[in-house]
N, C-alpha and C positions, 0 to 999 in steps of 0.2 A: 575639704571639698568632698560631699557626698558622690561617689561614683557608681552607687549601686542602683542599676535601672530599676529593680523591684520596690526602691523606694522613693523613686521620684515622682513629682506630681503627676497627677492625670490630667491630661491637656483636653480641655472640652472647648468645643465648638457648636455653637447655636445659629441654626440656619433657619429662618422664618420672614415671611414677605410683612408680618405684621409686627411694628415695634413693641406694642404692648405684649404681645405673646413672647417675645425675645426676651423683655426685660422680667416677665414673671419666672423664665427658666433661669435666666443669670442670678435672680435675686436668690434662690434656692440653692443654685451651686456655691453661691458665695459664702453659704453657712459652712462649707465643707475648706477645712484649712487644707487638705490634701489635693484640692483640685484647682488647676488653673485656668481660668477662662482666657482662651489665647486669641477669641475672635468672635465677630458676629457677622453674620451674611443676610442680606435682605432679599436675595433671589436664589435659585438654583444655579442660574448662571454664573452669578458670583461665588458660588460654593465649590462648583468645578474648577475654578482657578485656584481657590484658596486652600482647599482640602490636600492638595498634593503639595502645595509649598509650605503649608503650617504644618502638615502631618498629625493632626490631633488623634488621641487615643479615642475618643467617644464624639460621636456628633448627635446631637438633638435636631432632628430634621423635620420639618413640616412636610406634608404630603402634598396639598393643595398649594401651588405657586404658580404664577401667570408663566407662561413661554416654556419652563422647564420646571416640572414637580419633583418631587422627592423620589418617586420610582426612575424617572430618566436620570437623575443625578447618580443614583446607585448603578444603573444600567451601564452609564458611559464610565464611571471609575473602575467598573470591573474589579480585579485582584487590588488595584489600588484604594479600594475603599478601607475606611480607617476598621480597627479591631472591633469596636462596638458601635451600633449606630441604632439609636431610640427614635422612633418615629413619633411625632407629636401633631395630633390632628383634631378636629371638631368633629371628625365622623368615624363611626365604627365599622364602617363597610368595606373599608380598605384592608382589615386585619388579616386576612389568609393572605392577601397579595402582599403585604408587608413581610410575614414570615416566610414566604415564598423568595422574596426578593433578598432575604438574609439579615432582617432587622432582629436585634437581639429583644427589644420591647416594643410595646405600642402603647402610648398614652394618649388616652381620649379627652380634649378639654370639654369642661373645666375639670381637671385632675386636683386630688388633695395633696398635702405634703407627706402623708404616707406611702400613697402609691409612687410618687415621685422617687421617695427616697429607695423603694424597693427596685426601682428600675436603676437607678444609679450604683445601688450595691451590686446588683447582677453585670451592670458593666465593669465596676471594679474588678468583679472575679474573672470576666473575660479578659480583660486588659492584663491582670497578673497573670493568666494562664500564657497569654499570646508573648509576655516579656520572658517566659520561663525558656523560650527559643528550644522546642523538643526538637530532636533529631528528625529529618525526613524520614519518613516510613515507605517502602514500597508495597505495604500491604494495607488493605482495610477490613477491620474487625465488624462484622455485621452480627447483630444479636437476633437470634430467631426463636421459635418455640422450643426447638430441640437443642439449643445451645448456642455456640458463636461460631460463626461461619468466616474464615479468612481467604480474601480474595487477592488476587496480585492485581495491582493497579493496571500495569500494562496490558492485563488481559480485557479489561473493561472495553466495549464498544462503544456505548454512549449511555448518557445520563439523562433522566426527564424529571423535571419538578412533580411532585405529587402532593397536593397541599403541604403539611408542615414537614414532609419527608422529600427524600430523592431516591430514585429507582435507578439501579445500576443494572444496566442490560450487559450481560456475558454470554457468549455462544448461546444465544437463543433462550436464556434463563435470566428472570428477572429477581433482583434482591432489593428490599425496600430498606433504606438506612435512614435513620432519624437526624438527617443533618441538612442544613439549607444548601441551596444551590451556591450561594455566594462564599458560604464556608468551603464546600468543597472546590469551587473555582480556586480559592487562595491555596488549599492544599495540592492542588494539581499544578501548581505554576511550574514546578521542576519536571515536569512531565510532559507528553507530547499531546497535549488537549488545548481546546478551544472552545470557548462559549460562543454560540452561533444563532441564539435566540433566549430570549428571557428565561425559558423553560428547558432548553437544551444545551448540553457539552457534550461534543463529540471528541473520538480519539482520532486524532489527525493522522496517525498510521492506519487507520481503516477506513479511510475517505479514498473513494474509487473515482466520483464525477463530481462536476458542479453542473447542472441542468436548469434551464429556463423551463418554468412551468405554464399552465394554461393562463395563469394571471399575470405574466409578465414578470414573477419574482423568481428568484433562484433557490434550488432545492440542492442541499448536499446529500450524495448516495454515499452509502457505506457498503463494506464489503458484504456485510450480512444481508443486504437487499434492501434496508432500511431507507427511507427518504425522509430528509429533514429540512423544514424552510430555515432559510438563512435570512434573519432579519436586518432591514437597513441599517439598524443602529449598530449591527456586529460585523457588517462587511469589511470596516477598514481593518478590524482586529482580524479578521479570517484573512485578508488578503495579506498582512504583515506576517501571519504565522504559517501561512503556505507558500509565501513568495509569489502568489497570483496577482498579475497585474489588472485581472477583470473579474468581477464585474465591475 
């Protein structure tokens, strides 16, 4: 029996509310003997149930689905999202938002075999990297014009999404990092960080208060004086992380 995780089949899940679209993707996946199709989901709600249970390596995820779309799925999964997510949609207007949400690739229907193969190859590379189980680091390397800056993770105050990048805020200064928010959220699981909005991650050790704003929503106040909106979709996660019984 082969127990090497690096040679195990790539476990793929296809999520789309259109049966024909699911069939198109699964047909292409079946051409790859190193890929195992472990399931199909016809809705985002179903995906939220099946992804934690099946633990796929890659999910081909439709964007526009009733009740719970692809972005909602990734937002609610948080760090439990699979290593590779490829958005599949009939519209190109969501591309920037998809990469901000942590998508590895973005396929616009109708796509050809060559484009699909490219996305799948990228997914395999990401999965191979995730299986290598690198040791947790307490620093992040940021490449700049004058070289590489190493910052201590514990010194980061908060992080915001910036198109295809993430911007780290440290003691009044900011550093641009070519990593998605979803990737960083996973990397920071072992540290005291919490995502409070689709575009914001905060260091919980920097949280000084939680206040209602003029719109009746809650803001998270940090020790550096910045104020950040707590999205309703992340309230439960923030409560669990802080032990706060309200909001």
